[in-house]
N, C-alpha and C positions, 0 to 999 in steps of 0.2 A: 240392493237395499234402498228403500226410499224413506224409511222411518225407523227410529230407535237403533238398537245394537244389531250388528250382523249376527253375532252369536252371543248368547247370554247364558251362563251356567251358574248353578247354586248348589253347593254341597256335593259336587261330583268328584269322582275318582277315575284316574287313568283315561280321561277323555282324549281322543286322538283326532286331530284335524290335519289332513295331509292332502297336498295338491288341491287346495281349496282357494277360491278367489272371492274376496269380500271387498267391495268397493262402494263408495258413496253412501255409507251409513250416516245417519244424522247424529248419532252418539258415537261411542267407541265401536270400532269394528268388532272386537272381541272383548267381552267383559267377564272375567273369572272371579267368582265370589265364593269364599269358603271352599276353594277348589284344591285338590291334592293330585299331583302327578299328571297334569294336563300336558300333552305333547302336541306342539303345532310345528309342522315341518313343510318345507317346500311349497309355501302358500304365498299368495299375493294379497297384501293388505294395504289398501290404497284409498285415499280421498275421504277419510272420516271427517265430516263437517264440524262436529261438536265435541269430539273427544280424541283420545289417543288411539293408536293402532291396536295395541293389546293393553288393556287395563287390568292390573292384578291387585285385588283387594289385600289389605294388610293381614287378613286371616287365611290367605291362600299360600300354598307352598309347593315346591318341586315342580314348578312350571318350566318346561324345557322347550325353548323356541329356537329353532335351528334352520339355517338354509332358506330363510324366508326373504321376501322382497317387500320393502316398505316405501311409501312415498305420499306426499301431499296430505298427510294427516294433520288435523288441527292441533293436537297435542303431541306428546312424545310418541315415537314409534312404539316403545315399550315403557309403561309407567308403573313402577312398583310403589303402591301407596303406603304411607306411614300411618300407623294407628294414632288417633282414632279417625283418621280422615276418611270421608266418603265422597270427596270431590270427584267431579267428572274428569277434570284436568288438574293434576297436582304439581307437576314440574320435576326438575332434576333433583335426584338425591345426591348430596355431596358424599364422596368417599370418606370412610373412616378407618379402613383397614381391618374391619371386624364383620362378623355376622350379627344381624339384628332380628331377633324373633318377632319384634313388633312391626316389621316391614313385610310387605309382600315379597315372596321368594327369599326370605331372611335378609333382604337388603344387600344382595351380592354387589360388591364394588365393581364399577365399570372399568374397562381398560383405559389407560392413558398412553397414547402413542407419542413417544418423545422424538422420534426421528423417522422420516420416510423419504427415501431417495430413490431415484430411478436410474437404471442402467439398461438401455435398450428397452426390452419388454418386461424386465424384471424389476420388482420393487424390493428394496432392502428396508426392513422395518425393525425398530427397537421400541420397547415400551415396558410398562409395569402395571400391576394391579395393586392398588392401595391408595392411602391418603398422602399425597406429596412424595412419598417414598414407597418402595415395594413392601408388600406384606406377605409373610410366609403363610398366612392363613389360607391363601388362595393357590398354594403350591399344587401342581398337578392339574389345575383347571385348563380348560380349552378356551383359547381366544379366537373368535371368528372375525376375520377382516372383511369389510364390505366397502365397495365404492359408495360414496355418500352424496346426499343432497341436503342442503341447509333446510331445516324444518321451519314451520310457521311459528315464530316466537319462541323457539326452543333454545334458550340460552341460560347460562349460569356463570356468575363471577367473570363476566367479560368474554366468555367463550361460547361459540355456537355448538349446539348438540344436534347433529343432523339425523337422517334416517338412512338405514342401510338399504341401498337399492339392489345391489347385486353382490352375492358372496364371491370372494376372490381367493380365499385361502384361510388357513388356521395354523396356530402355534400352541405348544404346550408350555404352561407357566412353570419356571424352574423352582427350586426349593426356596429361593429368596423372594420370589414374587415377580421376577422379570420374565420377559419373553423377547425373542428376536429371531430373525431368519429372513429368507427370501421367498417371494411368491411370484410365480411365472406360469404362463404369460399373462400380462395385464395390459389391457387396451390403453393406447395413448390418450384416449378420451378420459381416463380416470385421473382427475386432478385433485380430488379430495377423498379421503378415506375415513372410516370410523370403525368401531369394533364393539363386540359384546363378550362378556365372560360367561362360560358355562361351567359351573362348579358342581362336582359330583360328591354326594355324601349319602349315608344310609338313612332311609326313611323308616321309622318305627311303624308309622301308619300303614305304609305299603308293604313293608317287610322286604324291601329290595333296595339296591343302590339306584339313585335317580339324580338327574341333573336339575339345577336351578339356574335360571338365566338372569343376567343383569339388564339394566337399561343400557342404551347405547352411550359410549363415551364421547368426548368432544371431538369435533372434526380436526383433521390434520391435513394440510395441503402437502402435496407431493412436490418436493424440490427437484427441479431439473433445469439446466441451462442458466443457472444463477451465476453471478459474477461479484467479485470484489475488485473495485477499481479506484483510482484516485490520481493525484498529482504529487510530484515532488517539485516544490516551487521555491522561489527566492522570496523570503519573508522580509520585504523591504522595511516594513514598519514594526517588525518584531512582535506582532500581536497574536501569533500562533494561529492565524486564520488566513486562508487564501483570499485575498481581496482582488478586486477588479484591477487588471493590468499588471499584477505581479507575475513575472515570467516564470515558466517552468524551467527545470534543469534537466537537460538531456543526458542519456547514457548512465543513469543511476540504477544500480542493481537492487532489486527487491526480491526477498525470499518469502515463500509461503510455507507455514507449518500448520499441522492439523492435530487436534487432540483426539487420540484414539481410545479413550476410556481409562487409560492408565498413564499416559505420557504424551509428549509432543513428537510428531513424526514429520520429517522434512518432506514436502510435496514437490515443489518445483521453484524455479526462479524466472524472472524476466527483467527487462531493462526498460527504462522510460524512453519514449520517443522524443522527437525534436521539440514537442510541446510540454515535455515533462510528464506525459500521461502513461499509465500502466494499467494492466487488467489481468486478472486470473479467472479462469473458469472453475467454479466450485459447485458442490452440492450442499445440502443442509449439513450443518455442523459448526464446530467452534474452531476458529483459525487465529493465527498470529501472522501479521505481515511485518517483516523486518527490513528496515532500510540499512543495507550493508554495502555502501557504495564502493568500498575498497576491498570487499570480499575477504574480510579479516577473521570472521567468526563462523562457527558452525553451531549456532545457538538460537533458540526462539526468543531470547531476551537480551541479546547483545548485537549492536550494529555499529556502523561507521559512517561518517559524513563524507561527501565529495571533497576532494583535495581543495583546500583554500576556503572551505565553508565550515560553519558551526551550526548545529541544530538549534532551532527554537522550540521544536516539539520532540517528544520521545522518539527514539529510533525504532520502537516496535509498538504495534497496536493490536489489541485482541478484538476480534470481530465474531459475533455469533450470527450465523446465516440461517434464517428460517425459511421464509417464503418470498423474500424480496431481495434485490441486489443491495449490496452495502458498499460504502465508500470509506476510504482511509487516506488522508493527505499527510504529507510530511513537509515541514518548513525548515529551510536552511538559509543562512545569510553569509555574505562575505565580510569577514572581520574577526573580532575576538570578543570574548565574554569576560567580564569582571563581576564576581559574585561573592556573597558571604552572608553571614548572619550577624545581627545585633542581638545578643542574648543576655539573660539575667544570670550574672556570675555569683549567685549566692550559694551555690553548691548543691542545690536540690536536696537540702537536708543533711548533707555530708560535709562536716566542718573542714575536712582536709581538701575538699574541692573548691571551697569558697575563695573568691577574690584572686584566683591564680591566673586570670586572663586567658584561660583555656576552656573551651566548651566541653564540659564533662557530661557523662550520661545523665539525663533527666533535667538538664538546665534548659529552660524554655526560651524561645525567641521572644523578642519585644516588638510588637507591631507599631506601625505609624512613625518610625524614626526617619528623619531626613538624612540622606546620604548623597554626597556630591562626588563626581568624578571629573577630573581635568585631564584631557589628552591633547597636548599641544595647546592650541587656541580654543579648542572646543570644551565646553563645560556642560555636564549632564546632571540631572537631579532625579532621585528616586525616593520613594518611601517604602520601608519594609512592609511585607505583607503580614498576614495573620500569624505566620510561623516565624516572623522575624527575619525573613529572607529578603535580600535586595539582589537585583541582577541588572547589569548594564550590557546591552548589546551595542558594541561600538563598531561602526563600519570603517573599512579601510585599515591602514597599518597603524600600529602603536607608535606614539611619539613620547619618548622617555624624557624625564620621569613622568610616569602616570601617578597622579595623586588622588587618593580616596579620603574623604573627610566625613566624619559622622558629627551630627549636631545632637547633643544629648537632649532628651526630653526634659521638661522643666523639673520633674521630680527625680531625675537620675543624674549620676556622674559615672565617669569611665574608670574601670580598674585596669584597662590596658587593651592592647591589640596583639597581633601575632609578632610584632617586633618591639614592643615596649611593655612595661609593667606599671604598677601603681606609683613607683617612685619617680617616674618621668613627669614633666609638666603636663597639664591637662591637654594643651594643644597637641603635644606629641602623642599622647594616649589616644586622641581622636583622629590621628592622621596615619595612613599607611601609604608608603611610597614604594612604587615598583620601578626599579631602575633598569631592568632588562628582562628578556625572556618571559613575558607575561604568559601565564598558564590559565587557559580558559576553563580548566576543570578544578583549579584550586579554590579554596574558600578563604577569603580575606575577612576574618571575623573581628568584631568589636565587642568587648566585654563591658557590661554596665551593671550597676547595682542602684537600687533606690537610695536616695540621699538620706542622711541623718536629718531628723526633723524634731525640733522642740516646739511643742504645741502650747499655745496660750500667751497672750499679751495682757498684762494686768495693770490696772490703775487702782491704788489703794491709798489710804491715809492712816496716820497714827499719831498719837500724842507723844510728846517728849518723854523719854524714859520707858516707853512701851516696847513690846516685841510684836512685830507684824509677820504673819505667815502668808506665803505666796506659793500656790501649788502649780505644778506643770506636769505634762506627760511628755515622754520622749519616745519617738518611734525609731527603732533600730531595725534595719532591713537586712543586714548581713552580719556575719560573725566578726567579733573583735572587741577589744576593751574600749570603754568610753570614759573619758575624764570630763568632769564638769568644773568650770571655774566661773566666778562672779566678780564683777568690778562695780563698786559703788562710787558714783561721782562725788559723793559727800564723805566717802571713807567710812561709811557705816559698817559695822561688823556683821558678817553673814555666814551662816552655817548651812550646809546642804545635807538633807536627809533623804533616804530612799523610803518610799511608801509602797504598800500593796494597793491593789485596785480599789479597796474599800477605804483607803486613806489612813490606814494604820501605819505607824512609823516602824520600819524594820531596822533602822540604824543609820549611821553616817554612810553617805554614798561612797562606794569603793571604786576608785579610779583604775584599779589594776586588774580586776577580774575580767575574764573573757565572757562576753555576753552573746547569747543567741538571738536570732531575729524575734522580736516581740515588742510590745508596748510596755514601757517602764514609767514609773511615777516618782516624782521627787518634790521636795518642799524646801523653799528658802525660808529661813527664820532670820529676820532683819532686826537688829537691836538699834532702836533710835535713842541716841544719847539724851540724857536729861537736860543737857545744855543746848540742845538743838533749838533753833529759833523757829517759832511758829511761822508757817508760810514757806519754809525751806522746801525746795523741790529736789528730790534725789532720783537720778536716772541710774538704773541697775542694768548692766549688760550681763546676760547669761550666755555662756559659750560652752558648747559640747564638742569634743574632738574624739573621733574614733580611729584607733589604729587597727587596720584590717588584719585579720588572721591570714597567714600564708602570703603576705605581701608587705612590701616596704611602704605602701601607700596609706593614705588616711583621708578622712572626710571631716567636715566640721559644719556646725549649725549654730545660729545665734537667735536670740530674741531679747526684748527689752521690757522691763517693768518700771513703773514709776511710783514713787511714794511722796505724798504731800504731808509735811509735818504741820500739825495744828488740829484744831477742834473739828474743822470741817472734815467729814468722813465719807467722801464719795468713793465708791468702788464700782468698777465696770468690768464685765466679763462677756466675751463673745464665744458662741458655740454654733455648730453647724450639723446638718444631717442630710443624707440623700433621701429626699421626700419620695422619689419615684419608686424606691424599693423599701419604703417604710423603715429607713435606718434609724438607729438610736442617736440621740444628741451626743456630741463629743466635740473635742477641740479641733478636729479636722474631719474631712469626709472626702470620698472619691466618687467619681461618676463618669459616665460615658456621654458623648455628644447627644444632646437632646433631652437628657435627664434633668430633673428639677432638684436644685440644691436650695435648702431653706436655711436661713440664718436667724439666730436669736441673740440679741444684745441685752444683757441684764445689768441693772444699775441699782444702787442702794445708797442711802444717806445713813452711815453708821455713826455719825457724830452727834453733837448736842445742839448744833445750831443749824438753821435752815440754810440751804444753798440757793442763792438768788438766781443763778443762771446755769442751766444745763442744756447744752446743745450737743447732740450726737451726730458725728459725721463719719461716714464709712466709705472709703474709696473702693469701688468694685473692680475686680480683676477684669482685664480687657476681654477675657473669654467668657464672661458672665453677662447675661442680658437680664435686666430687672423686669420681671413680669408685671403686666397690668391686670387689674380685675381678678386677682388671684384669691381674694377673700371676699366674703359677703356677710352683711348683717341685715336681716330682713330683706328689703328690696334694694338696698344700697350695696355697691361694689367698690372695692379699693384694693391697694396692693401693700399696705402696711397696717398692722394691728399694734396699737400702743396700749399697754395695760399698766396702770399705777394703782397700787393698793386694792387690786381686785376690780377696778373700774376700767372697762375696755373702750377704746376709741378706734374707729375705722378711718384711715387716712388714705389720701390719693397723692402719691409722690410722682408728679408729672415730670417728664423730661423737659429741660430747658428753663425751669423756673416755677415759682409757686403761683400758678395762675388762679387757683381756686382759694388761695389765702387760708389754707389749713395748716401752714407752717411745716409742711413736708414737701420736699421736691428732690429731683435728681438732676444735677447739672455738671457737665464735664466728667461724667462717670462717677460722681461722688454723691452718695445719698446723704441728705441732711434732714434731721428731725429736731425742731426747736421745742423741747419738752416744756421749758419755762413759759413760752408764749401760749402753749396749749393749756397748761395746768397750773401755772404760777410756780413759785419757789418750791423746791423739794424739801419737805419738812423732815426733821430728825425721825429716824425709824421708818421712813417711807421707802418703798422699793417698787420696782417695776421691770418691765421688759418690752421690747418691740421685736416683731418678727416680720420677715419679708422673704419672698421666693425669687430665685433666679434660674435661668436655663443655661446649661453649658452649650456654648456655640460650637466648639470642636474639641 
């Protein structure tokens, strides 16, 4: 053919093309349109320049294409069009496990060859027809296997869909949609195979049973002469990777297991050579390689290390072998392991598990905790991973006593470890001592809970004979009763009330009831005596003590409020939020390294006289970095916004001093804003706030 289709049909029935050669057509070699029952057998269909080998329109059905040879066609070897497509080349139809009346040949699903291995001149083949899994819709269908050639641009979802060059055998699809078996003899030159589905059903138009053929499925390389190999090596730096110059370990037994569809079957074993190298000859399939140096187990998931060594990697590795060789290395080292978890001992919602210094089900690990180990004169440090696990690989012999120490994170305290509980001093709770017989498989755990936290530091004023209210919130992270006590430096009378989250009084605070993890609210009511002298300064210490449930231990937290007696009525309040996650304003906030924490300091003159000098200073935590240019007004940028009585001012608090003379600066980690210099005296009834942003360093 030198122009157009080799064969073009329209509205035909039972057309037969057999032992026909169609090459070099400029469009599709064969184009079937509104065709029923066409049979194309034992034909050569090659070199279509501008189309597929066989193009089947969406209104064509029962096209049976068997025992043909395809190659070098521009489109698919067989292209079943989807309605309403009239494309010359449409491309691969994805399987869906169903028949589709709007597709050419009802969209028969193509076969998926899952496994193809060679033994001599025979190929062992397994596969299915369906979408990702077998479909019973195609039970009884015939799958024809062909040697394959990669097509010109025939690909879908990362896989190549080739063209069947030579028919090599067939299988019948079982009742679930699977097929498997052997074909022989098959030439050694057959390196890639593909397949088509021929599905038989009754045609009402033809009045007979007839076959419909699918497109070709994805190519599958034949696996032969493949290997799984690797090294058993001395992991000198414990990084679980074989680095340059790390020596192999000779004479280590490796076992090979293969998954046979229902379980694991032992295949063979080998030993490492003088370089620590091993190798298994395998075909395609799923395998497990097990390091069992002392030959202690008959299992695909249990192994043993060489005498005197400890594994840094798992003793077994699962390997899927498809078309290329695979590697699996095993790291060991001479020495011992000390490991354990630092975990949250709050009980995972079960009160009877809380604070018992035992890692119970559901209690999560705490990441980023510093743990040190001392072995003789050697000292090592680790940080717990995302699961709260720490692990020390210690070379050489143990030097007793081996001492493990945990450093609590700033927001945590210890409830104990495996040899102490909450009643022991904190130093003991954070220390584990191993005096003999270190066990590399034991877990030396540390139990922590988040500390009790009183939120809020308040500065208020009140007249003699008045009652002043001061509100706080209390963060309780674990189970236990919490008692509150207050100490007034001036001996003022103070009562403590519990509030709900809306600020409603629930009653006097009960020091004896067991409290669950939650945020609680309380109010101090301070009675200022009528005889109190104006200008008197009262410092109030607020202390909370929690007695842990299931433990003799306890935790405590403190904060301070101040009251100035007199007409001047300055009140100050500090709040914070995690800006990165659009958190709400509160008395405390949490964040991860790199996140933005925003602060708001509110102030008000509740008295009857002006306050001549108001300077706000705020020492920043060392883990916080004051951000620059974090706010803007018009074209100006700054890092502090000051608002008084609705009037906003953009300030630049520079590091090292007030270079721009706007009365805002940060020096020595302390933010200072001189409100009086900016706006003058704070008048009675005036109020305002300032905000600034920081970034968590770590």
